[in-house]
C-alpha positions in Angstrom: 38.1 92.4 119.5 40.3 95.0 120.1 41.5 96.4 123.2 42.4 99.8 124.3 43.9 101.5 127.0 42.1 104.8 127.7 42.5 106.7 131.1 43.6 103.3 132.9 41.1 101.5 131.7 40.5 98.8 129.4 37.8 99.3 126.6 37.3 96.3 124.5 35.8 97.3 120.6 34.5 95.0 118.6 32.9 97.6 116.0 32.9 100.8 115.9 30.7 102.7 118.5 28.5 105.6 118.6 31.1 109.5 118.2 29.8 110.0 122.2 31.5 107.2 123.3 34.7 105.2 121.3 36.0 105.9 118.1 38.7 104.8 116.3 40.6 105.5 113.3 43.7 107.2 111.9 45.0 111.3 112.8 44.7 113.7 110.3 46.9 117.2 111.1 47.3 120.7 109.1 48.4 123.3 109.7 47.4 126.6 107.9 49.8 129.6 107.6 48.8 133.3 106.5 50.7 134.6 103.6 53.4 136.8 104.8 52.7 140.2 106.0 49.1 139.5 106.6 47.4 139.5 110.0 45.1 136.6 109.6 45.9 133.9 112.6 47.8 130.4 112.3 45.2 127.5 111.8 45.8 124.1 113.6 43.5 120.9 112.2 42.7 117.6 113.5 40.9 114.9 112.3 39.7 111.4 112.6 39.5 109.1 109.9 37.9 105.8 110.5 38.6 103.1 108.2 35.1 103.5 106.1 36.3 106.8 105.3 33.8 108.5 108.1 36.0 111.7 109.2 35.2 113.3 112.3 37.0 116.6 112.8 38.5 117.0 116.4 38.4 120.1 118.9 42.1 120.6 118.8 42.3 122.3 122.7 40.5 119.1 124.4 42.7 116.6 121.6 46.2 118.1 122.7 45.3 118.0 126.5 43.6 114.8 126.1 46.5 113.0 123.7 49.9 114.5 126.1 51.5 114.5 123.2 49.1 114.7 119.9 52.0 115.5 117.8 53.7 112.1 118.4 50.6 110.5 117.3 50.3 112.0 114.0 49.5 109.5 111.1 49.0 106.7 113.5 46.1 104.8 114.2 44.4 106.0 117.3 41.6 105.2 119.5 39.4 108.1 121.2 37.3 108.8 123.9 34.8 111.2 123.2 33.2 113.5 125.8 29.3 113.7 125.5 28.2 116.0 122.9 26.5 118.6 122.2 30.2 119.4 120.8 31.0 122.9 119.6 31.0 123.7 116.1 30.7 120.0 115.3 34.1 119.1 116.9 34.5 116.3 118.4 35.8 116.3 122.7 38.4 114.4 123.3 38.4 113.0 126.6 41.4 110.6 126.0 43.6 109.6 123.0 46.6 106.6 122.5 47.5 104.4 120.1 44.8 102.1 118.8 47.1 99.2 120.0 48.5 101.0 123.3 50.8 97.7 124.2 53.0 98.1 121.3 55.7 101.0 122.3 56.6 103.5 119.7 59.3 102.2 116.9 62.8 103.2 118.4 63.6 104.4 114.6 63.1 107.7 113.3 59.7 108.3 112.7 60.7 109.9 109.6 63.7 108.3 108.1 65.2 106.8 104.4 63.9 107.5 101.2 60.9 110.2 101.4 59.9 111.2 97.7 57.3 114.2 96.8 55.7 114.3 94.2 54.6 118.1 92.7 51.1 118.5 91.2 50.4 122.0 89.4 46.9 122.7 89.2 45.1 125.0 87.6 41.6 126.3 88.5 39.7 126.1 85.6 39.1 129.8 85.2 42.3 131.1 86.0 44.8 130.4 83.1 47.9 131.8 85.1 50.7 129.4 85.0 53.1 130.9 87.4 56.0 128.5 87.1 57.2 125.9 84.6 57.9 122.0 85.5 62.0 122.7 85.6 61.2 125.4 88.4 59.4 122.9 90.2 61.9 120.0 89.5 65.1 121.9 90.6 63.3 122.7 93.7 63.5 119.3 95.2 67.0 118.7 93.6 70.1 118.2 95.4 71.5 121.5 94.4 72.6 123.6 97.2 69.7 125.5 98.5 66.7 123.1 96.8 65.2 120.9 99.4 66.3 117.6 99.0 69.6 118.7 99.7 68.0 121.1 102.7 66.6 117.7 104.3 69.4 115.9 103.6 71.6 118.6 106.0 68.6 119.1 108.3 68.5 115.3 109.2 71.9 114.4 109.2 71.6 112.7 106.3 68.4 110.4 108.2 66.1 111.7 104.9 66.4 112.6 101.3 63.6 113.6 99.2 65.2 111.9 96.0 63.1 110.9 93.2 61.2 113.4 93.5 59.3 114.7 90.6 57.0 117.2 89.4 54.0 117.0 86.8 51.9 119.9 85.2 50.2 121.9 84.4 46.5 119.9 84.8 43.4 122.2 84.7 40.8 121.5 87.6 37.2 121.1 87.2 35.7 123.8 89.0 36.8 127.3 89.1 38.3 128.6 91.9 34.5 129.6 93.6 33.6 126.0 94.1 36.8 125.3 96.1 37.7 128.3 97.8 33.8 130.2 98.8 34.0 134.1 98.9 35.3 134.7 102.8 35.5 131.1 103.6 38.0 128.4 104.2 39.4 126.5 101.6 38.2 123.0 100.9 41.5 121.2 101.2 40.2 118.0 100.8 38.3 118.6 97.3 41.2 120.0 96.3 43.4 116.9 97.1 40.9 114.7 95.6 40.6 116.9 92.5 44.3 117.4 92.4 45.2 114.0 92.5 42.2 112.9 90.6 43.0 115.1 87.1 47.2 113.9 87.4 46.1 110.4 88.1 46.4 109.0 84.4 49.8 110.9 84.4 51.2 110.0 88.0 52.0 106.9 89.6 51.1 107.7 93.2 52.5 104.3 94.7 55.9 105.4 94.0 56.0 108.1 96.4 55.0 109.2 100.3 54.3 113.0 100.0 52.3 115.2 97.5 52.8 118.9 96.8 49.7 120.5 95.1 50.7 123.6 93.5 47.6 126.0 92.5 47.9 129.0 90.6 46.0 131.2 92.4 45.6 132.1 96.0 43.4 130.1 98.5 42.3 131.5 100.9 44.8 133.6 102.4 46.9 130.3 103.8 49.2 128.1 102.6 48.4 124.6 104.0 51.0 121.4 105.4 49.7 118.3 106.9 48.5 114.8 106.2 45.5 113.5 104.1 44.4 109.8 104.4 43.2 108.2 100.9 43.6 105.3 98.5 45.9 106.7 95.6 46.8 103.7 93.1 46.0 101.2 95.0 47.4 102.7 98.4 45.9 103.9 101.1 47.2 105.4 103.8 48.6 108.9 104.9 49.9 110.6 102.8 52.5 113.6 103.3 50.4 116.8 101.4 50.7 120.7 101.1 48.6 122.8 99.7 50.5 126.0 98.3 49.3 129.1 96.5 51.5 131.1 94.4 53.3 132.9 96.9 54.5 129.5 98.5 56.6 127.9 96.0 58.3 131.5 95.2 60.1 131.0 98.0 61.2 128.1 99.2 61.5 128.9 102.9 57.6 128.2 103.5 57.4 125.7 101.3 60.1 123.9 103.6 57.6 124.8 106.1 54.6 123.4 104.9 56.8 119.9 104.0 58.0 120.0 107.9 54.1 120.5 108.7 53.5 117.1 106.2 56.5 115.1 108.4 53.9 116.2 111.3 56.2 119.2 112.6 53.7 121.7 114.6 54.8 125.6 114.6 58.0 126.1 117.1 57.2 130.1 119.1 58.7 132.5 121.1 57.9 133.4 124.4 56.5 136.9 124.4 53.1 135.7 125.2 50.7 136.7 122.0 48.9 134.5 119.5 51.6 134.9 116.8 53.8 131.6 116.5 55.4 133.1 113.8 58.4 135.4 115.5 61.0 132.6 116.5 63.4 133.4 113.6 65.7 130.4 115.4 63.2 127.6 113.7 61.9 127.4 110.2 58.7 126.4 111.6 58.1 129.4 113.4 59.5 132.2 111.5 60.4 131.3 108.4 60.9 135.0 106.7 63.7 136.6 108.9 67.2 136.0 109.7 67.0 134.0 106.1 68.9 133.8 102.9 67.7 134.8 99.6 68.3 133.3 96.0 67.7 134.7 92.8 65.4 132.3 92.1 64.0 130.8 94.7 63.5 133.4 97.2 63.9 133.3 100.7 65.6 130.6 101.9 65.1 128.0 104.9 67.0 128.1 108.0 67.3 124.8 110.2 64.6 123.2 112.6 65.0 123.7 115.7 66.5 121.0 118.1 63.0 119.9 119.5 61.9 118.8 116.3 65.1 117.1 115.1 64.4 115.0 117.7 60.4 114.6 117.5 61.5 113.2 113.8 64.2 110.8 115.4 66.8 112.5 113.7 69.4 112.9 117.4 71.8 110.3 117.8 71.3 108.8 121.7 75.0 109.7 121.7 74.3 113.3 121.0 71.8 113.9 123.5 72.0 114.4 126.9 69.0 114.3 129.4 69.3 115.9 132.7 66.5 114.1 135.4 68.6 114.1 138.4 69.5 116.8 140.2 73.3 117.7 140.5 76.4 119.8 138.8 76.9 118.8 135.1 80.2 120.7 134.4 82.2 121.3 131.0 79.4 119.8 128.7 81.0 120.6 125.0 77.8 121.3 123.4 78.1 121.5 119.5 76.3 123.5 117.3 73.4 121.9 116.1 73.8 122.1 112.3 76.9 119.9 112.5 76.5 116.6 110.6 79.0 114.3 112.3 79.3 115.5 115.5 80.8 113.5 118.7 79.7 115.7 121.4 76.7 116.5 122.7 74.0 118.2 120.3 70.9 118.7 122.5 70.9 118.7 126.3 66.7 118.0 127.8 66.5 119.1 131.4 63.5 117.4 132.7 61.6 119.3 135.5 60.9 117.4 138.9 57.0 116.8 140.3 54.5 118.1 139.8 55.3 118.9 136.4 54.1 116.2 134.3 56.4 114.6 131.7 54.7 116.7 128.6 57.0 119.7 130.3 60.9 120.2 130.2 63.4 122.5 128.3 65.6 121.9 125.3 69.3 123.1 125.1 71.0 123.8 121.6 74.0 125.9 120.2 73.5 127.5 116.4 76.4 129.2 114.9 76.1 131.2 111.5 77.6 128.9 109.5 76.7 126.8 106.0 74.7 128.0 103.2 70.8 128.1 105.5 72.6 129.0 108.5 74.9 131.8 107.5 71.9 134.3 108.5 70.9 133.6 112.0 70.9 136.4 114.4 74.0 135.3 116.2 76.5 132.4 117.5 74.3 131.5 121.1 73.1 129.3 122.9 69.8 128.9 122.4 67.0 127.2 124.9 63.1 126.4 124.5 60.3 125.4 126.7 58.7 122.5 125.7 54.6 121.7 126.5 53.4 119.2 124.0 50.2 119.9 125.0 49.7 123.4 123.5 49.8 124.6 119.9 52.8 125.0 120.0 55.6 123.1 122.2 58.7 124.8 122.0 59.1 128.0 123.0 61.8 130.1 122.7 63.6 131.7 126.4 63.9 135.2 126.3 65.8 137.1 129.3 64.9 140.2 128.6 62.0 141.4 130.8 59.3 141.4 128.9 60.6 139.5 126.0 60.9 141.1 122.8 58.1 140.7 120.1 61.1 138.8 117.5 63.0 136.2 119.6 66.4 137.4 117.3 67.1 139.6 120.1 70.5 139.5 122.9 68.2 138.4 125.6 67.0 135.3 123.5 71.3 134.6 122.7 72.9 133.0 125.7 76.9 133.8 125.0 80.0 133.1 126.8 79.6 134.7 130.4 76.2 134.3 130.2 73.5 132.0 132.2 70.1 131.6 132.9 67.6 130.3 135.9 64.4 128.5 134.8 61.3 129.8 136.5 61.2 127.7 140.7 65.1 127.0 140.7 64.3 124.2 138.3 68.1 124.3 137.2 70.6 127.0 135.6 72.9 126.7 133.0 75.9 128.9 132.4 78.3 129.4 129.0 81.4 129.2 130.4 83.5 129.5 126.9 83.4 128.5 123.2 84.8 125.4 121.4 85.4 125.1 117.9 81.8 124.0 116.8 79.8 125.1 119.9 80.2 126.3 123.3 80.8 124.7 126.7 78.4 124.7 129.5 77.7 124.2 133.0 74.7 123.1 134.5 72.5 122.3 137.8 69.6 121.0 138.3 67.8 121.9 141.5 69.9 124.0 144.5 72.8 126.5 143.0 75.6 125.6 144.3 78.5 127.4 142.7 78.6 131.0 141.9 79.7 130.3 138.4 76.2 130.4 137.6 75.8 134.2 138.3 73.4 135.9 136.1 75.1 137.2 133.0 72.0 139.8 132.7 72.0 141.1 136.0 74.3 144.0 135.1 
């Protein structure tokens, strides 16, 4: 008999209960990203998969509220206390979501670490003959050459992750035409695409050698590229697989593929603070705006920038010695904050500032330094301290702060960059951070949590 602690109440379950009571299964998260220059909104889907294969799509708004940090549960076994039916659109309304064994603390080890090989499957619709790229193109894309994705993930993770061993296969012909998988004016059937693409490749590929599956198609899907996870049994291995579903524009450029692989690792979108419903306007994070302030390659197109510091920490890549958490009122002077991209830093690279009660633990701020350096970060908007407000109960947890009123549509403006002599005060005077000097690899900061006590925090944007 399993026991779960939901909303402070211990529940016992010997067998799956009715959907309106308690569900147990693996949590899948997926994101859909429209083609550049198009206007459809981003997509976010959550699904709970029971051990018998039964699938339950979740209402994402209620799931985010119910979990507090839904993203920390991605790919894990969870218990869900459902609100009574009816459920709008057939999507389960969540009352509470916890790890299935709530007595087990999350592992201290990184959520994503070590070797993470992906297999790339090039699959073509039975009625579309085009083969946009050959296998050497796909194989090189995930290699350790500068600018390629094994090199990228090593650098972004401070060498905690690599995708060495990634291999490409294809082209395989799917058993059905495109219209079977992508109805006119409808959403792509991602489950069927995954099943059929892995199915036609099964005789060639030993999936047990991989943790992720890039599925590349030879025609547009539903106007979106997709990334996230899928629970499946492949070559006798039953687990949650990292998955991307890429149309040709998604693998003609490395930046969107890095973005979708990030979703595969469980990363949500980032955003800026302009208040619109567009999550693609924060060019400090490839998990938001993959296209602006980015480099370009003659063969592999738009190149990925780094992910933001919250995303790095979410995946467990920020060592404890590189992170300063400020949770008590007081003055914290002369903090040397190295740029987030620096490997081998001996200083702080991430500052977390918690908020006083009644703010929940899911709401806080993170501070990082970014500098135009290296291959991936050379085209950033500037060298500056970047601040993100984090709320893990919303679709995009990390929103970049902008001192400009109203905030700019895209967060590559001066108001989003805090430079020497400038400072910013959080709403309610929760804290003030001031940039006092440049350092060899970043900046020197003073931070006051609580009441202001020093004129050094005079707002640099007062004019």
